[in-house]
N, C-alpha and C positions, 0 to 999 in steps of 0.2 A: 389605774384601778381596774379591777376585773369587772366587766359588764355582766349584768344578769343574764343576757342572752348570748354571751360570747361562746365561741367554739369550746374554749376551755371549760366553761360552766356546763355546757351540754355534755361534754365528755365525762365530767365528774358525776353528773346526775345519772347518766347511763351506766357508769361503772357501779354506782350505788345500787341501781336496780338489779344488776347482774349478781353483785355480792349478796344481796338480800335473797336472791333465788338460788344461791349456792352454785353459781356458774363459775367454773374454774377459769383462770387466766383472764379475769374480767378487764384489767387495764389494757392488756394487749388486744383483746377482742374489740373493745370500743375504739381503740386507736386504728386498727386495721379497717374497721367498718367506716370510720370517718374518712380515712385516706381514700377509700374506694369511692365514697360519695363526692369528695373533692377532687378526685383524680390526681393525687399528689403522693409523694413519698413522705417519709417521716420528717425530713428536714423542712419540706414544704408545709407540712402541718404545723410545725413549731412556729414558722414565720408568720402564720396568719391566725394563730389560735386566740388572739384577742378580738378579732372581728366577729360580728354577728352572722349567723347563718341566714341565707335567704329562706323564704317560706318553702320553696321547692326542695332546697338542700335539707332543711329540718325535717320535712315530711319523709324524704328518702332515708335519712338516717334513722328516724324513729321506726320505719318499716323494717329496716335491717336489724335494729336492736330487738324488736318484737320477735323476729325469727330466732335470734340467739336465745331469748328468754324461753322460747319453745324448744330449746335444746338442739336446734339445728347447728352443727359445727360451722365455725367461721369459714373453713375451707369449702364446705358445700354451699354456703351462702354466696361466697365470692367466686366459686367455680375454679379454685386454684389452690394448690398446696405445694410448698417447697419441699423437695426431697433430694438429698445429696447435692445441694447447691443449685438445683434446677427447678424451674416452675412447671408443675404438671397440672394439666386440666383434670378436674375431678367432677363427677356427677353423681346423682342418686343411684346410678347403675354400677358403681365400683366402690370397692373398699377404700376408705380414706387412708393414704399411705402414712405410716407412723415412723417417728424417728428411730424406734427400736429396730425397724426393718433394715436400717442402714448398716447394722452389724453384719447382715448377710452380704451386702455389697463389699464391705471391708474384707471379709473372708474370701470372697470370690476373687477379688483383685490381687490377691497374693500370688496367684499363678495365672498367667494369661491363657485365654482360650480363643480358638478360631471359630468354633461353631457352638452356639448356645441355644438351649431350649428352655423356655419359661412356661411352666404348667400352671394355668390359672392366672393369666397375666393381668387382668383387671385394668387398672390405670396405665399399666406398662411401666410402673416405677422401676421394677427390677431389670427387665430386658432392655428397655430404652436407656437406662443409666449405664448398663454394662456395654452396650454398643457405642454409647457416647464416649466411654472411657477407653474402649478398644476400637480405634478407627478401622482396623483391618478385619474385624470380626463380622460374622453374619449371624442371624438368629431366626428362630421360629417362636411365635407367640400363640399359645393355645388357650382358649377360653370357651366354656360351655355357653356363655351368654353372648349373643351377637352384639348387644348394646355395649357390653364391656369391651369386647374386641374392637369396636369402633372407637372407643376412647383410647385404647392402646395405640391404634393407628394414628389418631389425631395427635397424640403426644409424640409419636415417632416423627411425624411430619414437622411439628413445632420445633423439635430438637435436632432435626437434620439427619435422622438415621433411617428414614422410611425406605430408602432404596436397598437397605441391607436387612430388612425385616419382612418375614413372610407370616401372614396371619393364618391360623388354622382353627376353625370352629368345631368344637366337639369336646368329648370327655377324655381328659388325660392323654393317653398315647394313641387313642383311636384314629385321629386324623393326621398322625405324624409318620413320616417316612425318613429313613436314613439314621445315621449315628451322630452323636455330639460329644464334644470334649467336656462340656459342662451342662448339667441340668440344674435349674433353680426353681424353687416353688415356695410361695407363702400360702399354703392351702388352708381351708377352713379347719379350725381345731377346737372350737368351743363345743363341749358336750351339749347335745340337744336340750337336755333338761335345764341347762344353765342359761339358755338364751333369754328367758323372761327376766332374769335377774341382772342383765347387763345394764350399764349406764344408758339413760335415754339417748344420749348423743350417738351411741353405737347401735343400740337396739332398734331405734326408730329411723335411722338415717344411713346405715350401711346395709347392703342387700343380704338377706338371709342366706342366699346361695354362697356368699363369701365368708360366712360365719359358722354355719352348722357343720360340725365335724362328726356327726353321728352320735350314737348312744354313749360312747366313751371318749369322743373327740379324736379318735385315732383312725377312723375308717379311711380317710384320704391318704394317710401315710402307708396303709396296707396296699392300697391300689397303686400308689406311686412306686413303692419298693418292689412290688410284684412285676411291674412292667419296665422298670428302668434299665435292667441289665441288657435287654435286647436293643436299647436305643443309645447306649453309651459305647464309646470307643474303649478298647482295653486300656486300663489305667485312668479312665475318665472319672470325673468327680460329680457328685450330686450334693447340693446344699439346700436344706429346708429350714424354714422358720418353724419354731415350735412355741407352744404356750408354756407358761411358768409351771415347772415341775414335771413336764412331759419327757424330759431327756432320757431317762432310763427306758421307758416304754418304747419310744420312737427308735432308740438305738437298738433295742432288742428286735424290733420289726425288721430293720435293715440288715442286721447281722444274720437273721434267719433266712434272708434271701441271698446270702453269700457276699455281702459287702463288708468292707473293713471300716471301722470308725477312725476317721482321720483327724478331725479337729473340732473345736467348738468355740463360740464367742458369746460373751455375756453382754446384756444391754446395760443402759445407764442405771437401772434399778438393781443390778447385780444378778439378774436371772439369766440362765443359759437360754439364749434366744435363737442361735443359728448352729446347726449341726452339719458337718461335712462328712461324707462317706465316699470311699473310693472303690472302684471295681478292679479287682486284681487283674494285672496284665498277663 
């Protein structure tokens, strides 16, 4: 018989709180929060879900649930997000990596690269994943935020690629030297006027620096397209993530700088999410 104070009962009660507050993925959220409190995996949680929580465990769990009720993403609460099968450290200083961004990785991996540049590396999800997938490659991670760049380096260390990654603090190509086979970027692409209307999970917990794409959401693409040719090897590729519906505008920006449109990939929602351009050799 299920006890009134069992872990199972506490999970159900917390889930009901999140559902009432219109928090998405409530069942997964409470499970992950409870696993964190108990320091166990899903199987370990199932094995003990009929026991009662200790007072300390209950207090810790309720504190985490309160944070989720305040729309703090589970990944930011736990300090970790899975991306492309690897666990990445995330903080308030970086954009929370989304599953949609994995489409950019899929597109990049179709053609191996030896030297990779990531513009606006944030958590390092892009550059660290690519270096992990390509053991012979080296890379440069650029970010305007020193705090974000520190998270990139932490993840590079955690995932064993730090010796092949060079950090560069600054805006876009300013701190970069040399040429690359591949440039990747998930730049800010939300129009400034739309920031206030974003979901609280994003608006209140992702850094504005990683979200604000200027008046039309396209200012970063203009800067990247204008500088990329001088940093790419002939025949090199550049892949960018874009927002829903931005494909034609972003394509036009790169074509105007002499690039060729190479390929695109759609996310799970059916939106074009990653665009690839090539520099004629």
